[in-house]
C-alpha positions as CSV (number, residue, x, y, z in Angstrom):
1,M,48.4,11.1,34.0
2,N,48.5,8.9,37.0
3,Y,46.2,6.1,37.9
4,R,44.6,4.7,41.0
5,P,42.6,1.5,41.8
6,L,38.9,1.7,41.7
7,G,37.7,-0.2,44.8
8,R,37.8,-3.9,44.3
9,T,37.1,-3.9,40.6
10,G,40.6,-4.6,39.4
11,W,40.4,-1.4,37.3
12,N,43.0,1.4,37.5
13,V,41.5,4.7,36.5
14,S,42.9,8.1,35.7
15,E,43.0,10.2,38.9
16,I,41.7,13.1,36.9
17,S,38.7,11.7,35.1
18,F,35.8,13.3,33.2
19,G,32.5,14.3,34.6
20,A,29.9,14.4,31.6
21,W,27.1,16.4,33.3
22,A,28.2,19.6,31.5
23,I,27.8,18.0,28.0
24,G,24.4,16.8,28.8
25,G,22.5,19.8,30.2
26,F,21.9,22.4,32.9
27,W,25.2,24.1,32.2
28,G,24.1,26.4,29.3
29,N,24.3,25.6,25.6
30,V,27.0,23.4,24.3
31,S,27.1,21.7,20.9
32,D,27.7,18.1,20.3
33,Q,30.8,19.0,18.2
34,E,32.2,20.9,21.1
35,S,31.3,18.1,23.6
36,L,33.1,15.5,21.4
37,A,36.1,17.7,21.1
38,A,36.2,18.0,25.0
39,L,35.8,14.2,25.4
40,N,38.6,13.6,22.8
41,S,40.9,16.0,24.6
42,A,40.3,14.1,27.9
43,I,41.2,10.8,26.2
44,D,44.3,12.4,24.6
45,C,45.4,13.5,28.1
46,G,45.2,9.9,29.4
47,V,41.7,9.8,30.9
48,N,40.2,6.4,30.9
49,F,37.2,6.9,33.0
50,I,34.0,8.9,32.3
51,D,31.0,9.5,34.6
52,T,27.7,10.2,33.2
53,A,23.9,9.6,34.0
54,D,20.8,8.7,32.1
55,V,19.2,12.0,32.8
56,Y,22.1,14.2,31.6
57,G,20.3,15.7,28.6
58,D,17.8,12.8,28.8
59,G,20.4,10.4,27.3
60,R,22.4,13.0,25.3
61,S,25.5,12.6,27.4
62,E,25.4,8.8,27.1
63,H,24.9,8.9,23.3
64,L,27.9,11.3,22.9
65,I,30.0,8.9,25.0
66,A,28.9,6.0,22.7
67,Q,30.0,8.0,19.7
68,L,33.4,8.7,21.4
69,K,34.0,5.0,22.1
70,N,33.0,4.2,18.5
71,Q,35.7,6.6,17.2
72,R,38.5,5.6,19.6
73,K,40.4,2.4,20.2
74,D,41.4,3.3,23.7
75,E,39.9,1.3,26.6
76,I,37.4,3.7,28.3
77,I,35.5,2.8,31.4
78,V,32.1,4.4,31.6
79,A,30.1,4.9,34.9
80,T,26.5,5.9,34.5
81,K,23.7,6.6,37.1
82,A,20.0,5.8,37.4
83,G,17.2,7.0,39.7
84,R,16.5,10.6,38.7
85,K,14.0,9.8,36.0
86,L,11.5,9.4,38.8
87,P,9.0,12.3,38.9
88,K,9.2,12.1,42.7
89,Q,11.9,10.3,44.7
90,S,10.5,7.4,46.6
91,I,11.7,4.0,47.9
92,E,9.1,2.3,45.8
93,G,10.6,3.9,42.7
94,Y,13.7,1.8,43.0
95,G,11.9,-1.5,42.3
96,R,13.0,-4.2,40.0
97,E,10.9,-3.0,37.1
98,N,12.2,0.5,37.1
99,L,15.8,-0.4,37.8
100,T,15.8,-2.9,34.9
101,A,14.1,-0.4,32.5
102,W,16.6,2.3,33.4
103,I,19.5,0.0,32.8
104,E,18.2,-1.2,29.5
105,D,17.8,2.5,28.4
106,S,21.5,3.1,29.3
107,L,22.6,0.0,27.6
108,R,21.0,1.2,24.4
109,N,22.3,4.8,24.7
110,L,25.8,3.6,25.4
111,A,25.6,0.8,22.7
112,V,27.0,-1.8,25.1
113,D,26.0,-5.2,26.3
114,A,26.8,-4.5,30.0
115,L,27.3,-1.3,32.0
116,D,30.8,-1.0,33.5
117,L,29.6,0.7,36.7
118,L,25.9,1.6,37.6
119,Q,25.4,4.1,40.4
120,L,22.2,4.9,42.2
121,H,21.8,8.6,41.6
122,C,21.4,10.3,44.9
123,P,18.4,8.3,46.1
124,P,16.4,9.1,49.4
125,T,18.4,8.5,52.6
126,E,15.9,5.9,53.7
127,L,16.7,3.7,50.7
128,Y,19.9,2.6,52.5
129,E,17.7,0.8,54.9
130,H,16.3,-1.3,52.2
131,A,18.6,-4.3,51.5
132,E,16.2,-5.6,48.8
133,V,17.3,-2.7,46.4
134,F,20.9,-3.9,46.6
135,G,19.7,-7.5,46.1
136,I,18.1,-6.4,42.9
137,L,21.4,-4.9,41.8
138,D,23.1,-8.1,42.7
139,D,20.7,-10.0,40.5
140,L,21.4,-7.5,37.5
141,V,25.2,-8.2,38.0
142,K,24.4,-12.0,37.9
143,A,22.3,-11.5,34.7
144,G,25.3,-9.8,33.0
145,K,23.6,-6.3,32.7
146,I,26.0,-4.5,35.0
147,R,29.6,-5.4,35.9
148,Y,29.7,-3.5,39.1
149,Y,27.5,-1.1,41.1
150,G,28.0,1.9,43.4
151,V,26.1,5.0,44.7
152,S,26.2,8.8,44.3
153,V,25.3,10.5,47.5
154,E,24.5,13.9,49.0
155,K,25.3,13.1,52.6
156,I,28.1,11.5,54.5
157,E,25.6,9.3,56.5
158,E,24.3,7.9,53.2
159,A,27.9,7.0,52.1
160,L,28.5,5.2,55.4
161,K,25.4,3.3,55.1
162,A,26.0,2.4,51.5
163,I,29.4,0.8,52.1
164,E,27.9,-1.7,54.6
165,Y,26.5,-3.5,51.6
166,P,29.3,-5.8,50.6
167,N,29.0,-5.4,46.7
168,V,29.0,-1.6,46.7
169,Q,32.2,-0.8,44.9
170,S,32.2,3.0,44.7
171,V,30.8,6.0,46.3
172,Q,30.5,9.4,44.4
173,I,30.4,12.3,46.9
174,I,31.0,16.0,46.8
175,F,34.5,16.7,47.9
176,N,36.5,19.8,47.3
177,C,38.3,22.7,49.1
178,F,34.8,23.9,50.1
179,R,33.4,20.5,51.2
180,Q,36.1,18.9,53.4
181,R,34.1,16.9,55.9
182,P,34.0,13.6,54.0
183,A,37.8,13.2,54.8
184,E,37.1,13.0,58.5
185,L,35.1,9.9,59.0
186,F,34.1,8.6,55.6
187,F,37.5,8.3,53.9
188,P,39.1,6.1,56.6
189,R,36.1,3.7,56.6
190,A,36.0,3.5,52.8
191,K,39.7,2.7,52.7
192,E,39.2,0.0,55.3
193,K,36.5,-1.5,53.1
194,K,38.5,-1.0,49.8
195,V,35.6,1.1,48.3
196,G,36.5,3.6,45.5
197,I,35.7,7.2,46.0
198,L,34.8,9.6,43.0
199,A,35.2,13.2,44.1
200,R,32.3,14.9,42.4
201,V,31.8,18.8,42.0
202,P,35.5,19.1,42.5
203,L,35.7,22.7,41.3
204,A,32.5,23.8,43.1
205,S,30.6,24.4,39.9
206,G,33.4,26.5,38.5
207,M,33.9,28.6,41.6
208,L,37.3,27.1,42.3
209,T,38.5,27.8,38.7
210,G,39.0,31.4,39.9
211,K,37.3,32.5,36.6
212,L,34.0,33.7,38.1
213,K,33.3,37.2,39.1
214,S,30.6,39.1,41.0
215,D,29.1,40.1,37.7
216,S,29.4,36.8,35.9
217,K,26.3,35.8,33.9
218,F,24.9,32.4,33.6
219,A,22.5,31.0,30.9
220,A,18.9,30.6,31.9
221,D,19.3,26.8,31.6
222,D,22.5,26.8,33.7
223,H,21.9,25.5,37.3
224,R,24.2,28.2,38.5
225,N,21.6,30.6,37.6
226,F,18.4,28.8,38.8
227,N,19.5,26.6,41.6
228,R,21.4,28.7,43.9
229,H,18.9,28.1,46.7
230,G,18.0,24.6,45.9
231,E,15.0,25.5,43.7
232,M,15.3,22.3,41.5
233,F,17.7,20.0,43.3
234,D,19.9,19.9,46.3
235,V,21.5,23.2,46.9
236,G,24.8,21.5,47.6
237,E,25.1,20.6,43.9
238,T,25.5,24.3,43.0
239,F,28.7,26.1,44.2
240,S,28.9,23.3,46.8
241,G,26.2,25.1,48.8
242,V,28.4,28.0,49.4
243,D,27.0,31.6,49.1
244,Y,28.3,33.1,45.9
245,E,30.1,36.2,47.2
246,T,31.5,34.3,50.1
247,G,32.9,31.7,47.6
248,L,34.5,34.4,45.5
249,D,36.1,35.9,48.5
250,A,37.5,32.6,49.7
251,V,38.9,31.8,46.2
252,E,40.6,35.2,46.0
253,E,42.4,34.4,49.2
254,M,43.2,30.9,48.0
255,R,45.0,32.3,44.9
256,A,48.0,33.4,47.0
257,L,48.6,29.7,48.0
258,R,49.4,28.5,44.4
259,S,52.8,27.8,43.1
260,N,54.0,29.7,40.0
261,G,52.4,28.7,36.8
262,V,49.7,26.6,38.5
263,S,46.0,27.5,37.6
264,M,43.4,27.7,40.3
265,S,41.7,24.7,38.8
266,Q,44.9,22.7,38.9
267,F,45.5,23.7,42.5
268,A,42.0,22.8,43.6
269,L,42.2,19.4,41.9
270,R,45.7,18.7,43.2
271,W,44.3,19.4,46.7
272,I,41.8,16.6,46.2
273,L,44.5,14.2,45.0
274,M,46.4,14.7,48.3
275,F,43.9,12.3,49.9
276,D,44.9,8.8,49.0
277,A,41.4,7.4,49.8
278,V,40.2,9.3,46.7
279,T,40.2,7.3,43.5
280,C,39.7,10.1,41.1
281,A,38.3,13.7,40.7
282,I,35.6,14.0,37.9
283,P,35.6,17.6,36.7
284,G,33.5,18.5,33.8
285,G,34.6,20.6,30.7
286,K,32.9,22.0,27.7
287,R,36.1,22.9,25.8
288,P,39.3,20.9,25.0
289,D,41.5,23.5,26.7
290,Q,39.5,23.4,29.9
291,V,39.9,19.6,30.0
292,A,43.7,19.7,29.2
293,D,44.2,22.3,32.0
294,N,42.3,20.0,34.5
295,C,44.2,16.9,33.5
296,H,47.6,18.6,34.0
297,A,46.8,18.6,37.8
298,S,47.8,14.9,37.9
299,D,51.3,15.8,36.8
300,L,51.9,18.4,39.5
301,P,54.1,17.8,42.6
302,P,52.3,17.3,45.9
303,L,51.1,20.4,47.7
304,T,53.4,21.5,50.5
305,P,52.2,21.2,54.2
306,E,52.0,25.0,54.2
307,Q,49.6,25.0,51.3
308,M,47.4,22.4,52.9
309,V,47.3,24.3,56.1
310,G,46.4,27.4,54.1
311,V,43.4,25.8,52.5
312,R,42.2,24.5,55.8
313,R,42.6,28.0,57.4
314,I,40.5,29.6,54.6
315,Y,37.9,26.8,55.0
316,D,37.7,27.3,58.7
317,A,37.4,31.0,58.5
318,K,35.0,31.4,55.7
319,I,33.2,28.2,54.7
320,R,33.0,25.7,57.5
321,L,30.1,27.4,59.2
322,L,28.0,27.4,56.0
323,V,28.4,23.8,54.9
324,H,30.2,21.5,57.4
325,H,27.1,20.4,59.4
326,R,24.8,20.1,56.4
327,W,26.1,17.3,54.4
């Protein structure tokens, strides 16, 4: 496992880290025992950074991470998120009382005195015009409730506005072979400001693993079953906003670009790591073998120029018109 600096925090984090949405909810059933096995596999592979949120299983994901930290002696940095407990997103919802209450809940769930990294969880675009929200976060840092803070965003315009606030340390944004636009404008600006980038949805909800098929079935409580058209949350969260059959077709073409012995998941993750502005990719995983396969991407040699051109060619031909202008 290789490590990269996270913004200006002084932390070096595993470039393949662990996204804990899948062990909380909306990805079908997974037992706590399986989830802990997946988490332990990540730590065994050198992962030292886990991303979660207070709404993942209504605290279930955070509780499992607290169990993991209690069992392991390894140093593990945990990022969590707040804001999606609101019944309806609004600027007023991000006031001092709510932010403080959400943070206190996460402190209890994670069994810690201070949160390592607190991220606003895809708040409304207009929030980034409200400096007072970031002032509240500064106060919570001073109070010792959080060490650092960042944001998780849907749109590039939100990311660009967020990093104008001087104490935003990280931006979590969807970036993968199917969502390439962040590299164009946002990455250079983030590098200039020394802001960490967490590449979320790195495998396009499993599409880029190459394991999905036209007749793949998803559980009733799996967002890949019920959110394909944005029925519950932003459609870009599910298969990166790409039409299912189109995505399968693009992945099938991408298979030919891989080197021998490299899985599709590893290829897709190694593609992300070719961008030095990225701090880490945060794939999820329900099983230890999935997690170990993902982590091995860090050990692979760089992709060749021909492979990079190949991914771009497939994106331009099949995906660009569907997603490039939307986020």
